[in-house]
N, C-alpha and C positions, 0 to 999 in steps of 0.2 A: 482235818488239821492242816494238811498241806495247802488246801485252798485258802485258808485263813492267812497263812504266812505269805502266800503269793499276793493276796488281796492287800495285805498291810504293806508289802514291799512296793507294790504299784502305787498305793495311796501316798506313801512317804516320798516316792520318786516324783509324783505329780506335784505335791506340795513344794518340794525342793526345787523343782523346775520353775514354778511360778515365782518363787522368792529370789532366784538367782538368774535373772535374765540380763545378760551383758549387753551393753550398748556400744556398738562399734561405729566409728566414723572413719572414712577413708583419708581424711586430711590430717589426722592427728590432733584435732581440736577437741578439748574436753569442756565445752561451753554448754551451760544450761540455758537454752534459748527462751525458756519461760521467765528467767530472771534477767538475763542480759540481752539487750536489744540494740544498744548503740555503743560506739567507741569514737573517741576523738584523739587527734594527734597534735601535740605542740610542736614547735620547731625544734630542730636538732642543729643548733649552730656549731660551727667549727671552732673549737678552742685549742686546736693543736698548733704547735710552733710552725710546722710546714703546712701550708694551706693550698688546697686545690679547689677553687671556687665552685665548680659544678657538683662537687661531691655532696653537698647538703641536699640539693633538690633531687639528685640521683637516689640518695638513700631514703629520703622522705617518700618519694614516689614509689619506690620498690616496696616499702613497708605498707603503704596505703593500698597498693594494688594487691599485695599478698593477702591482706585481711579481707578485702572486698571479694577476692576470688575463692578463698578457702573457708570463709565463714558466712553465716547469714547475718552478721552484725552490720548495722547501718553506720557508715562513717559520717559523722557530723562535725561541724566547726565549733559548736558550743562546748563550753567547759562543763556542762551539766550532763555529760554522757555517763552511762553506766560504768564504762571502762575508759581509761585515759593513759596514753603513753607520751612521755616527753623526755628530753635528755640533751646530750651534746656529744659531738664527735671530739674525743679527747686526744687522739693520737693518729698521726699520719706520718709514718716513718719508713725510711729506706735504710736497709742494712745489708752489708756484704755477707754472703753465705759461703759459697764454695770458693776457696782460694786455690788458684792454679799454681803451677810450678814457677811461674814468673812473679809470684807474690801479689798478683792482682786478682780481684774477685772475678770469678767466671759466672757467678749467679748473684742476683740482687733480690732481696725480699722486700715487698711492699706490705706493710702491716697497718691496718686501720682498727682503732679501738673506739667503741661507742659505750657511753654510760647511759643507761635507761632507767627512768623512773616509771614503774607500772603502778597505776592507781586504780584500785577496785573500789568504786564508790558505793557498792552494795555490801561489801564485806571488807572492811579496812585491814583485817588480819591477813588477807591474801595480797595486799599491796607489797611491792618489793622494789629495792634499788639494786640494780645489777650492772655488771660491766662485761662486755663481750669483745673479743678480738678475733680477727680473721686475717689471713695473709695469702699472697700468691708470690711465687718466685718467677723471675724472668731472666733471660740471658743478659749479662752485662754488656754484650756487644750491641744490644738494642738500646735506643734512647728512650727514656721514660715518657717523653711527650708522644712517642709513637705507639706505646702500648698502654698508656695510662687510662684511657677511657674503658678499654676492654677489661683491664685488671680491676678497676674500681667497680665496674658493673658486676663482675664475678664475686668480688669481695662483698659488695652490698647484698647480693643474693644469699651468700653464706651467712652474713650477719642477720638478715631477715629471718632465715630459717632457724638460727639459734635463738633469736628473740621470741619468735612465734612459739617454739617448743617449750621455752622456759616460762612463758607467761600464759598464753592461751591454750597451749598444749599441756601445760602443767606437768612437764617431764622432769 
């Protein structure tokens, strides 16, 4: 009787093990590569009141590079891709943060907001319109022109991570 119970426990464990094999990826992507093979990007024009011209190409390149490095999706120019991302940079804003005893800001925050339209051509139910914001603070004693490239690069990286996780990572 004891052998039968042990045999049944081992059998149930073996069946359960086969049914529940988790799939792990090290990059956070949850893409079924049997279904999705290509992705395309539209332009992300700057629609903000304050404009920093290199930002558009900086952001687009960061997104494209991230997808190419962290997935097996092929980036194509055609609109016939399995997945598509397009959108616009809607906000590029400076705001004072920490006010010192002299009533002047000692810290300034640069905030960038991006509106993204994620289109899943294989399953329209998974398509989404999303908005993402990221920021960096810098000392008000520094001129924006001196730190702008570095701040924008860091913010574009943060935005790319957020967009990747919300779309391809499906977090």
